[in-house]
C-alpha positions in Angstrom: 18.5 -32.2 28.8 16.5 -28.6 28.6 16.8 -26.4 26.1 19.3 -23.4 26.5 19.7 -20.2 24.3 23.6 -20.0 25.7 26.3 -19.7 22.8 29.1 -21.4 25.7 29.0 -24.6 23.5 29.3 -22.9 19.8 32.8 -22.1 18.6 34.2 -18.8 19.2 35.0 -16.4 15.8 38.3 -18.5 15.2 37.3 -22.3 15.3 38.3 -22.3 18.9 36.3 -24.8 21.5 35.6 -23.1 24.6 36.3 -24.5 27.5 33.5 -25.9 30.3 33.4 -23.5 33.1 29.5 -23.8 34.4 26.4 -25.6 33.8 23.6 -24.2 31.9 21.5 -21.5 33.7 18.1 -20.7 34.4 18.3 -17.6 32.6 19.5 -19.4 29.3 16.4 -21.2 29.6 14.2 -22.0 26.3 10.9 -23.5 25.8 8.9 -25.3 23.1 7.6 -23.8 20.2 4.0 -22.5 19.9 2.8 -24.7 16.7 0.4 -22.0 16.6 -2.7 -24.2 14.6 -5.9 -23.0 12.9 -8.3 -23.6 15.2 -11.2 -22.7 17.5 -9.4 -21.0 20.3 -7.2 -22.2 22.3 -4.7 -20.0 24.8 -2.2 -21.4 27.4 -1.1 -18.5 29.9 2.9 -19.3 30.8 4.2 -17.1 34.1 7.8 -15.7 32.6 11.2 -14.3 34.4 9.7 -11.5 36.5 6.9 -12.7 37.3 5.2 -12.0 34.0 3.6 -13.5 31.6 3.3 -14.7 27.9 0.0 -15.9 26.6 0.9 -19.1 23.7 -1.6 -19.5 21.5 -2.1 -23.3 20.3 -5.3 -22.7 18.5 -6.3 -19.1 16.7 -9.0 -19.3 13.4 -9.6 -15.4 13.7 -6.8 -12.0 13.3 -7.2 -8.0 13.0 -5.8 -7.0 9.2 -4.8 -4.0 8.5 -5.9 -2.4 5.2 -2.9 0.4 5.4 -4.1 1.6 2.0 -7.3 2.8 2.7 -6.7 3.3 6.9 -9.2 0.1 8.5 -8.5 -2.8 10.7 -10.9 -5.3 11.0 -11.6 -8.6 12.9 -11.3 -11.5 10.2 -11.4 -15.2 9.3 -8.5 -16.9 8.5 -9.0 -19.8 6.2 -5.2 -21.2 5.3 -1.3 -20.7 5.7 0.0 -20.9 2.1 3.6 -19.7 1.5 6.1 -19.4 4.3 9.8 -18.9 3.2 11.5 -20.6 6.0 9.9 -23.9 5.7 6.8 -25.3 3.6 6.5 -27.5 6.4 4.4 -25.1 8.4 2.4 -24.8 4.9 1.3 -28.2 5.0 0.7 -28.3 8.5 -1.1 -25.3 8.7 1.2 -23.5 11.7 0.3 -19.8 12.2 4.1 -17.8 12.8 5.2 -14.0 12.6 5.5 -13.6 8.6 3.6 -16.3 7.4 1.5 -15.8 4.1 -2.4 -16.0 4.7 -5.7 -16.6 3.4 -8.1 -14.4 5.1 -12.1 -13.8 5.0 -12.7 -10.5 2.6 -16.5 -10.2 3.6 -15.4 -8.1 6.5 -13.5 -5.4 4.4 -15.8 -5.5 1.3 -18.8 -5.1 3.8 -16.5 -1.9 5.3 -15.2 -0.5 1.4 -19.2 -0.9 0.0 -20.3 1.1 2.8 -17.3 4.0 2.5 -17.4 4.7 -0.5 -21.2 3.8 -1.7 -20.2 2.0 -4.5 -19.6 -2.1 -5.4 -15.9 -3.3 -4.8 -15.8 -5.5 -7.6 -18.2 -5.4 -11.4 -19.6 -8.3 -10.9 -21.1 -6.2 -7.7 -21.9 -2.7 -10.1 -24.2 -5.7 -12.6 -26.2 -7.2 -9.4 -26.5 -3.5 -8.3 -27.8 -2.3 -11.2 -30.2 -4.7 -12.0 -31.7 -5.4 -8.5 -31.7 -3.1 -5.5 -33.9 0.4 -4.9 -31.2 3.2 -3.2 -31.3 4.4 -0.6 -32.6 7.5 1.0 -29.5 10.4 1.8 -28.7 13.5 3.0 -27.3 16.0 0.0 -24.5 16.0 2.9 -23.8 12.7 3.0 -24.1 12.2 -0.7 -21.3 15.6 -1.7 -19.6 13.7 1.1 -19.4 9.8 -0.9 -18.7 12.0 -4.3 -15.7 13.5 -2.6 -14.4 9.6 -0.9 -14.9 7.8 -5.1 -12.6 10.2 -6.2 -10.1 8.8 -4.2 -11.7 5.3 -4.6 -8.8 3.7 -6.9 -8.4 -0.5 -5.9 -5.9 -3.3 -7.0 -6.5 -4.7 -9.9 -4.5 -8.5 -8.0 -6.7 -7.1 -5.0 -9.9 -6.8 -6.9 -9.3 -10.6 -8.4 -8.8 -11.7 -4.9 -12.1 -9.8 -3.4 -14.3 -11.6 -6.1 -12.7 -15.0 -5.1 -13.3 -14.3 -1.6 -10.4 -14.5 0.0 -7.0 -12.1 0.3 -3.8 -12.5 1.1 -2.6 -11.4 4.1 1.2 -11.5 6.4 1.1 -12.1 10.2 3.4 -9.3 12.0 2.3 -10.5 15.1 3.8 -13.3 17.5 1.0 -15.9 18.2 3.6 -18.0 20.6 4.1 -15.1 22.9 1.3 -12.5 22.4 -1.7 -15.4 21.8 -2.8 -13.4 18.6 -2.3 -13.5 14.5 -3.0 -9.9 13.7 -1.3 -8.4 10.6 -1.9 -7.0 7.6 -3.5 -7.3 3.7 -0.7 -7.5 1.2 -0.4 -5.2 -1.7 1.2 -3.3 -3.9 4.4 -4.3 -5.2 4.4 -7.3 -2.3 1.8 -8.9 -3.0 3.2 -8.5 -6.6 6.2 -11.0 -5.1 4.7 -13.3 -3.7 1.6 -14.0 -6.1 4.5 -15.0 -7.8 6.4 -17.3 -5.6 2.9 -18.4 -5.1 2.5 -19.0 -9.0 6.0 -21.2 -9.2 5.3 -23.4 -6.3 2.5 -24.1 -8.0 3.6 -25.2 -11.5 7.4 -26.9 -9.6 5.0 -29.3 -8.5 3.1 -29.6 -11.2 6.4 -30.7 -13.1 7.2 -32.9 -10.0 3.6 -34.3 -10.3 
């Protein structure tokens, strides 16, 4: 039996069984899920209706992630899946789907921040800079520009903790099984607080269960 997306097998709103008046149709077909895993990039193309192509990502290990409050996007390495609202099994098997909460490498974002604002992103980095490196020569114009930027350089304390650990929480907003990419955005603000709470409560439940 093929996978079908038709609703002819379902009951009507009043509960009546619908009459079978035709077989399955090609335009109602469904396909097996991609179940995109973490690993070296492997993408298959699938010929679909109208001669178009879908790109079925079977394995991915990188993606483009947007840091919305800083208006920048960086390609970075995906470390692992930490939360999925629909199914814990997708967390255990590191399956990349739209809406999954993942951890990504913070290095590209840290490097951009330190170059853009000309100051360390964490207090630990500030101490290291004070003890070590000699100052870089910059023009007066650039110094004025950097001073203006520094006025707006405020970092969320939760994000700062993640930068210290070298891993950021992000959400996948693309569909890896359809477009062959795992792109998304870095979590911050209220959304980040919500997911941090969820992750903590999940860990506590597992601790009590053990």
